[in-house]
N, C-alpha and C positions, 0 to 999 in steps of 0.2 A: 090290640088283639093278641091273645096268648097263642103260644105254639099249638096248644091242644085244640083251641077254637079254630085255628087255621088248619082245617081238615085236609085229608089226603087229596080230595078232588081239587081244592083251591091251591094246594101246593103244586100239584101237577100242572094246573092251568097257568099259575104264575111262572113256573120254570119253563113251560113251553113258550109263553109269550116272550120271556127274556131271551130264549134261544133264537126265536124268529127275529127279534129286534137286533140282536148281535149279528145274525147272518145278513140282515138287510143293510146295516150301516157298516159295522167293522168288518164283516165278511166280504163286502164289495158288491152285493147285489144292486144296491142303489147306484153306486158310482159306475158300474159296468153295464148298466141297463140289462141286467140278467136276473133270473129268478131261480137259479140253480139251487136245489136243496143242499147239494154237496158242499157249497161254499160255507155252510155253517159248521162243517166238521171240525176245523181247528179250534173252534171256540166253544166246544161242548164242555170242557172241563169246569169252568166257573159255575155255569148253571147246575151241573150235576153235583158239584161240591156243595152248592147252596142247598139243593134238595136233600143231600145226605145229612147236612147239619140240621136242617129243619126236622128231620125225623130220626134224629140220633137216638132218642129214647124209646122208639116204637119197636114192636116185635118184628122178627125177621120176615114173617109172612106179610105184615102190613107194609113193610118197607118195599118189598118186592112188588106188591100190588100197586103201590104208588108209582113205582118206576114204570111198570107196564101202562098205567093210565097216562103218565106224562108222555111216553113214546107214542101212544095211540093219538093223543091230542096233537102232538107236534107234527106227526106224519100226515094226519088228516088236514090240518091247517095249511101245511106247506104244499100238499097235493092240490088243494083248492086254489091256493094263490098261483101255483105254477099253471094249472089248467086255465084259470081265468085270465092270466096276464100273458101266457105263452102259448096256450092251446094244447099243452101236453103236460101231464103230471110228472114226467121224468122218472119212470119206474126204476131204472137202473140206479139213479141217484138216491131215490127214496129207500131202496134196499140197502144201499151203502150207509145212509144215515141211520136206518133201523139198527144195523149191526153196530155202528159206532156209538149210538146212544146207549145201547145195552152194555157195551164194553166200558164206556166212560162212566155210566151210572153205577154199575156194580163195583168198578174200581174205586170210585169216589166214596161209595158206601163203606167198602172195606177199609179205606184210609181213615174215614171219620170214626169208625168203630175201633180202630187200632188204639191200643192203650200205650201210648208212648210214655217214656220216663220223664220227659220234660216238654214244655210248650215250644221251646226253640227247635227241638227235633221234629215235632209235629208240623210247625210252621215251615220248616225247611222241606219237609216231605210234601206238604201241600203245594208249595211254590214249585218244587221240582216236577211234580205231577202236572200241574197247569202249564209250565213252560215246555216240558217234554212232549206233552200232548199237542201243544200248539205247533211246535217244530215238526213233529212226526206227521201231523195232519197236513200241513202245507207240503211236506215232502211227498206224501202219498198222493195228494191231489195233483202235484206237478207231474208225477208219473202217469197218473190215470188220464190227464189231459194233454199228454206229451204231444209235441208238434208232429205233423205227418212227415214221413220219410219214405222216399221212393225205394223200390226193391233194389237189392244189391247189384243186379245186372241190368238196371234200367239204362236206356240209351241217353246220351247227352242232349240237353236242351240248348239250342242255338239262340243266343240273345243278341239283339241289336237295339241300342238305345241311345238317346241323346241326353239322358239324365245323368247327372254327376254321381254315379254309383261306385266307381272305382277310383282309387287314389284321391280321396277327398281331403287329405290331411292339410295340404299346403297350396299356395298359389303358384308355385313354380317348381321346376325340377329339383333345385337344390333343397327346397323345403320338404319335398316328398322323400328325397333320399335321407335327409336328416331325421325326419319323423317316422319314416317307414310307411307302409301301406295302411290306409285307414278306410277300408271299404264301407260303403253305406250299409246300415243294418238290413235293408231289403235284399241286397245282393248276398250278404253273408247268410241270411236266412234261407234264400233260395239254394245256395251252394251247400247248406247243411241238409237240405231236403233231398238233393240229388245232384248229379253232375251237370254243370253249366259251362258252356263255352261262350264267352263274351267276345264278339267279333265286330269288325267294322265293315264287313262286306259279305252278304250271303252268296254272292256270285263266286267268291274265292273260298267260302266256307259253307258248303251245302250241308244242311242238317243230315245227320246219319240216318240210315234205314230204321224206321220205327221211332225216330226222334221227333221232337216238336220244335216249333219256332215261337219265340217271344219277341214281339216288337213293342218296346216300351217308349213311346213318344220319340221316335228316331228323328234325326235331322233330315234335311231334304235328300231324297234318294234318286240316283240316276235312273233313267228309264229301264236299263238292263237289270237293275236291282228289283224294280217293281215287277218286271216280267219274271224274274227268278222266284219271287215270292208267290206270284199267281200260279206259276207252273208247279211249285212244290205242293201248294194246297190242293190244286186240281188233281194231282196224281195220288191223292190219298193222304196228304200230310195234315197234321194238326197245328193250329196256330192260335195264340192269344195275342190280341192287339189292343194296346192302350193308346187311344187316339184322343188326346185332350183338346177340347175346343178352346179352353182358356186355362193354361197351366198356372197353378199357384205355387209351384216348386220354388223355394227360395233361391234367388240369384246371388252368386258369390262374387260376381264381377260387375263393373259398371254397366249401365243400361246400354244395350247395343253390342256389347262384347260377344263375339261368336262362340265363346266358351260357355256361355250360359245356355240353359236348355231352351228349345224353341218355345215361344210364347203360345202358339197354337199348333194344331196338328198339321203336318206336311204330307199326310197320306191321302189327301183328297183324290188324286188320280187313281189310286188303287181302289179306294172305296167306291168311286164313281163307276169303275169298271165292273164292280160287283153289284151295282144298283143300289148302293147304300149312300145316304146323305146324312152327315152329322150336323146338327144345328148348333147355334151359338149357346154358350153357357150363360147362366143367369148373371147379370152384372152386379147384383147387390147381395150375393150370398156370402154370409160372414162366418158360417160355421159348417161343420161336417154334417153330411146328410146320411142318415142310417137307412140302409136298404137290405132286403133279403133277396138273395139270388140263388135259386136252385137249392134251397135248404141251408145256405151259408149267409152269415152276417158280414156285409161290407160297409165301409164308411167312405163316402165320396165327398169330394170338395169341388165346387164349381164345375160339375159334370155337365157335358152337353147331352142333348137328346137326339135320337135318330129320327129325323122327320120323314125319312123314306127307307123302307126295308122291303126286300123282295118277299113274296108270299111264303116261301119255305122257312123263313127266319122266325125264331121265337124271341120275343122281347120280354125284358124284366125291368123292374124298378122304374116304371113309367117311361119305358123306351130309352133308358140310360145304359142298358146292357143288352146285348143281343147275341144269339147263337145261330149261326147261318151255315148251311151246307154250301160248299163251293166245289163243283165237280164231284170228285170222289172223296174229298176231304171235308173238314169242318173247322170253322173259325169262330172263336169267341171274341167279341169286340166290346170294349168298355169305353165310354165316352169320357174317360178321366184317367190321367196318369198319376194324379196326386194320391190315389189309394195306396201307392208304394211308399208314400212319405211316412217315416217311422212313427211319428207321434199319433197317427191315425190308426195304427194297428198294434203297436207294441204293448206288452203287459204293463199294468200299473207298477209292478216291481220287476226289474230286469231278471230274466231267467225263470220267472214264475209263470209258466205257460197257462196255468189254470186261471190266471188273473188277466187274460188278454181282453182287449177291447173289441176285437173283430176276428173273423175267420179268414182274413184276406190271404195270408200266405198259405194256409192249408187249402184254400179254394184254388189258388193258382197251382199249387203242387199237384192237386188231384187232376187238373186239366192238362198240365204239361207232361205228366208221366202216365197219361191214359188211364186215370182212375186207379192206378196201381200203387198209389201211396199207402203205406201202412197206417191205418187209422187208429186213433186213440180209443181206449176203452170207454171214456166218457166224452161227450161233446157239450159245449155250452148251451144252456137253455135260455135263449134270448127272448126278451119281452117283445111283443109285437111292435113293429115300428109304426109311427104315425102315418096315416094315409095322405097321399099327395092331393 
């Protein structure tokens, strides 16, 4: 088929299909279980260059009309996919893509029409445009999807945990000193979001006024510790509790070594006091379970279900997550501590916040700092998770 027979409508349709395919596979939509239109932004240069090459001999008006047709087809198709798979067309992302398509298409058209003195110069310009657009697109998306950060004057979050989140570099003091501190990515991410005080006793380190408490699968607590936690919440405090029924956190030491994280939650007395019962985790769960909680995407592993919750509690993810009022305070309880495990939430590429697999750390930040976390311009558009 000749270029003349391959009319403007077909060219626009082919370029739109190519752009959607690139966004689906190379852009990360398929791998991340997302349908964000914006993920196609860094990959717009090749399709737009192809469109410019196909219509290099056409009149200016015809070239512009073809670009507009391609943009209309692309946005319509992406909006339908997003609405069908995620329940939302993602208007902000569609607007971004519309602007980006127009910019990339007209830049590519100008580049194709440019009368360079040699093929090498033109080839170098085309490669420079494609690579520069790719890098700039990822940089822009990384900023637009930037992680949540608490306000500058946010109170410190008091954290009590039995997970190996701090000084994970070596097995003894000498190795730690030699290698330096190697905090777990979860702790590093929380500290980047806002002030965190990692303590070994809430009795000796009471959360500050307005602060929150994070209990991440702690070791066995003395009765006075449990009383202090209950008192803090009942007096209006906020808490997030990760109480894992069957922890899958990798053990760094031999079986039975007390330095390993607890295998199961040791907070049963506290939960019983609040009228909450956490059931056993599934024995044969071999992969991460994708759930949506209060508008955020979390990935759980071997999470337990709450078999009993007081009437005021709200449950999510088939009773794997609960939000309960306790006295004048509020507590979020997750039947899984493995959601902090970095491979379950880190981006495909380190530092590329727009390629993240889950909203775990942003979800935690929003609850630990009283929803005061500065939110990103764009949020991931997740595909609907499978029903339980």
